[in-house]
N, C-alpha and C positions, 0 to 999 in steps of 0.2 A: 743696448749696446753702452758702453762707456768710453769716454775719451776727453779731450780738452780743447778748449776753444783755442783755435790756431790764429784767426783773423777776424777783427770786427771792424765792419765799415759803417761808422754812424750816419753818413750822409745817405746810404742806400737802405739803411736798417736790415743788413744782412751780414753774413760772415762765413767762415768755415771752421768745421770740426775736425780734428785729427783723432780717429779712433784708435784704440789701443791695438786693434788688429791690423793698423796701417791704413784703412780706408780713409779717405778725405771726403767729406760731405758738406755741402752747401746748406744753410740755413737761413730763414728770414726771422727777425725777431718777433713776428706776429705768431710764431709757433712756440713761444715761450709764455709761460704765465706772467702776469704784469708785474708781480713784485720780484720776479726772477730777472727781467729785462732790466731792471735798475742796477743789479749787481752784476751784470755781464762784464766781464774783462778778459782779456789774452790771457791764457793759462789756467782759466777757471775749469774746474772738473764738472763734467755734465753726463748725464745719462740721455739716451735718445733712441728713438725707433729710426730704421733705415727704410726709406721710401726708394724703390727702384726706378728706373727709366733711363734716358741717355745719360744722364749722370747721377750720382747718389745724392740724396736730399735727406736731411735729418728733419724729421717731424718728432711732436711730443718732447721737445728738449726741455731738460729739467736741470736746473743749476744745482749742484750738490751743495750741501750745507758748508759753511766754514764757521768754526767756532770762534773766530776772531771778532768779525764785525757783525753786529745784528742791526739791520735798518731801523732808522729812528721811529718808523711808523708801527714796527712791532713792539716798541717799548711802550706805547700807550696801554694803560691797563684795559681798555674796552676793545682792543683789536684782537680778532682771531682770525687766523689764516689756514686755508686748506693748501696742501702742497700734493702735488700728483707724484706717486712713488712707483708707478709702473703698472704692469698688469701681468696676470697668469692666465693661461689658456689651457683647456682640456676639451678635445673635440670642437664642438662648436659653442662652447660656453666660455665667455671671457669675464675676468674679474679684475676691475679697475681698482687700484689701491690708493687711498688717501690718507694723509696725516693732517690732523688739525692741531695746531699749536695756538695757545693762549697763554700770555704772560700769567705767571701765577697758578696755572693749571698743569696738570699732567698731560703729556702729548696723548692723543687718542687716535686709533686707526679706525678708518671706515672702508668697506669693501662694497661695491655695487658691482653685481653681476648682471650680464645679459647673453641672451640668445643672439649670436650674430645674425640669424635669419631675419629678426627684426630691423637691423640695419639694410638688409637688401631689400626686404619688404617695403620699406619706406623711402628707399632710394638715398640713404644718409651714408656719408663716406665713413669708414672705419676709423679715419683719423680724427673724425669729430668726437669719437667717444669720450676721451678725457675732458674735452672741453664742456661736453654736454653733461657729464657727471658733476664736474666742477661748478657748473651753473646751478644744476639742481641743489646741490649741498649748501651753497652760499645763498640762495634763494631761501631754502628753508630756514637758514640761520638768521636771515633778516625778517622773517615772519615772526611777529611778536609772541603768538600763540605756541610756537613750537620750542619746547624747552631744549631739545637736542635734535638737530637734524637727521633724520633717518636713523635707523638701526645701525649699529656698527656693520652688520651684515645685511644688505637689502637687495633687491634687483630692479633694474630698470624694466619698465613695463611698456606696453604698447602705447597706452595713454602718454607717457613721458616723451616718447618719440613724436608723436602727433603734436603735443605742445611744442616741442622744439621746432618742428617744421612751421608751426603757426607764427613762432616768434621771429623766423627769419625775414629780413627785409624783402618787399616784392621788388624784383629786379625791375629798373626803369626801361620802359620801351623805346627803342630807338625811332626817332622820327625821321623818316625818308622824304625828301622833297617830291611832290608829286610827280609822278612819271608821266611826260608827255611825249608821245611817239614822235620822231622826226618824220617828215616826208622824205622820202628817198627821190634820188634824182631821176629814177624810172616813173614815180608816180607824177611827176610835174611835167613830163615831156607830152606834147600833144603829137598824135599820131597824124601823117598826112592823108588827107582823103582824095 
C-alpha cells in the first residue's frame, strides 16, 4: 500500500500513516529500516504492508525516495545501502525485492525468493521476511571474500532460516519468588477431644 506519514510521535517512537485508500494505520519506528527512520517526517510518502487486528498496523514501512535531500552517510564513497522495495507473490512463493545503491555506481536490484512453507516450518513470522533478507544481503556485503552479495536472483534456504533462528536473542527467563504455601485457618485449628 502507499500513503503518507500523518503523525510522528518521537517520544514513543510511533506514529500514523494515512493510506491513499483512506485507511489510517498505526506504526512503530522499529518497522522502518534504520536509514529510513532518520528521514521520517509528517507528509513523507511511504509504502507499507497492512497487518489486521483490532486496529490497522503498518509493517514493512519503506520511506519513498526524495530527490532533494540525500543523507550525509550516503555521500561517503564507501557506503552501500540496500532498500526494501516490496514483494511479489505467486501461490506460496514470495519474492522480496531490494535495491542496492552505492555512490558512483549504478543502482542494482536483488530479488530473494522463498517458499512461505519454510516460515511456517520454522515458526518465523512472515513480517520478518524483509528484515531477514536485508540482514542476509548486508552480511554478505560485509564479508571480505564476497565480491557481490548473492546473485541478483536467489532463494532463501532452509539453512538461512535456521541461521536466523540461531541469531535471535534467547528470551530471559522470569524469576518468580519461591512459592511457599500458606497454612490455612483450618489447618491450624485443633479439634476438641
